[in-house]
N, C-alpha and C positions, 0 to 999 in steps of 0.2 A: 122248439120253433119247427116250422115246415121245411119241406126241401127248398122253397123259395123264401129263405128267411129275410132277404132283403126287403121284399115285397111287404111282408109283415111289419118290419121295422119302419118301412116307409108309411105304411098305413098308421102306424102307432104314432109316429113323429108328426105327420099331417094333422092327425086328430088332436094331438097336444098343442100344435099351433093354432089350429081353428078354435079350440077351446079357449084359447087365451093364456096358456101357460107360458107361451113365448111370444112376445110382442114384436111388433116391427122395430128393427135395430137391436133386439136381443141376440145374444150370441148362444148357439146351441152347445150342450155338453160336448167335450172334446169326443174324439172317436174312440179312444182308449176308454173313457167313461161310458160311452154308448155301449161298446163291446162287453163290458162288465155288467151294465145294466141289463142288456138283452141276452147276455150269456152266450156271445158268439166268438170264437176264436179268431176269426178273419176279419182284418180291418177292410178287406175288399167288400164284405158282406155291408159294412156300415157305409162304405163310399159308394156302393150301387144305390143304397137306399137315399143317400144325400143327393146322388145325381138325379133320381127321379124328382126330388123336391126342387132342384135346380132347374130342371125342365118343366115343372109346374109353375116356376116363377115365384115361388115361396121363400127361398132361400139364395144366397150367394156365397160362394166359399173364395177363402182368401188364404193362399199357401202361407202357412206359418202362422196363421192368426186365428183361422177356424171358419166356422159356418154362421152366417147372421140371417136372420129373418128379414125379408124384404117386403112381404105381403102375407097377410093372414088368410088370403083367398087364393085359391089355385087360379093360375092363368087359364086354365083348361074351362073354369066356370065363368070367364070373363068374354063377353061378346067383343071380339077384337075391332070390328067396325064401329061399334058404339064407343069403345075406349079411345080409339084414335080420332073418331069424330069429336069426342069431348076436349081431347088434348088439342087437336087443331083448332078447336074454338077458343080454348083458354089461350093459346099462343097468339091466334088472330087478334084476340082482345088487347093482349098485351102489346103486341106490335102497334095496333092502332093508339093504344095510349101512349107509347113511346114516340109515335109520329106526331100525334095532336098536342101532346104537352112538353115533347122534348125532355122527357125524364129519363133517368137510367135506373129506375128502381121498378120492379115488377113483383107482384104478390099473386101467389097461386093458392086456392083453396085445397088444401091436402087432407081434408076430412075423411074419416075411416069409410065412409060410403062411396068413395070417389076413386076412381082408377087412375086419376093424374099422378099420384106419388109414384107409381109402378112405371108408368110411361114415362115420366119426366126423369126420374133416377135412372131408369134403364138407358134411355137416350143419352143421358149426361155420361154414365159409366162407359157406354160403347165409344162416344165421341173421345173421351178422355184417353181410353186405351188405343184408339187409332192414332190420336195426336202423339202419344208416347212412343207407338211403333214407328210412326212415320219420323219422328224426331231422331230416332236411332238410326234410321235408314238415310237421312238427308245429311249432306256435306255442304250446307249453305247457310246464309243468314236465315232462311225459312225455319231451320231446326230450331232456332231460339223462340221464334214465335209459336211454333208446335208446343215446345215445352212450357211456354208461358200460358198458352190456351188450355193445356192439360192441367196445369196447376189451378187456372180459374175453374175448370170443372171440378177439381177435387174441393176447392173451397166451396163451391156452390153445393156439392153432395153433403159436406161437413155442415154447411149452414141448415141445410133441410133437416138432416138428423137431429142437429141441435134443438131446431125449432119444434119438431116432433116430440123429442124428450121433453122440453119444458112442458108443452101443452099436456103430455101425459101425466106429468107430476103435478100439474096444475090441477087436472081432473081428479087425480088421486087424493087430493087435500079434502 
């Protein structure tokens, strides 16, 4: 590896994700497995490569659990204005449906060509984290509401992941 091993590992991992070796929801190999695979002694090198993928919006890391693919496309290649515009459009349609029909169910099209998945899950993850953090800081009845909202966000994220996994399995048949 070169003097900038982390950059080469980042490129290799990004290429593997983009090529479909790891799909959305898949867990990347552990840091120790990647150290062995890329023959690097420092876990900091692997972490630096993973951090670049996090900054690209391609993976998320969870302490004690590992790194998980959240997008097969780098956020750097996404037009933020276009992605946000599509997300706002989806949310506006959902809000209109809720208002007009007084329903409590909303469907989002999370197909692979759409950035809705990335925007929606990122927003839910951020909101869940913020609720969890504020609940820890609150000493009032609002803390219970914040914990409940964070749990709802986690449930929504789990539901989205499960739906995508079912869809991927059905396509694989």
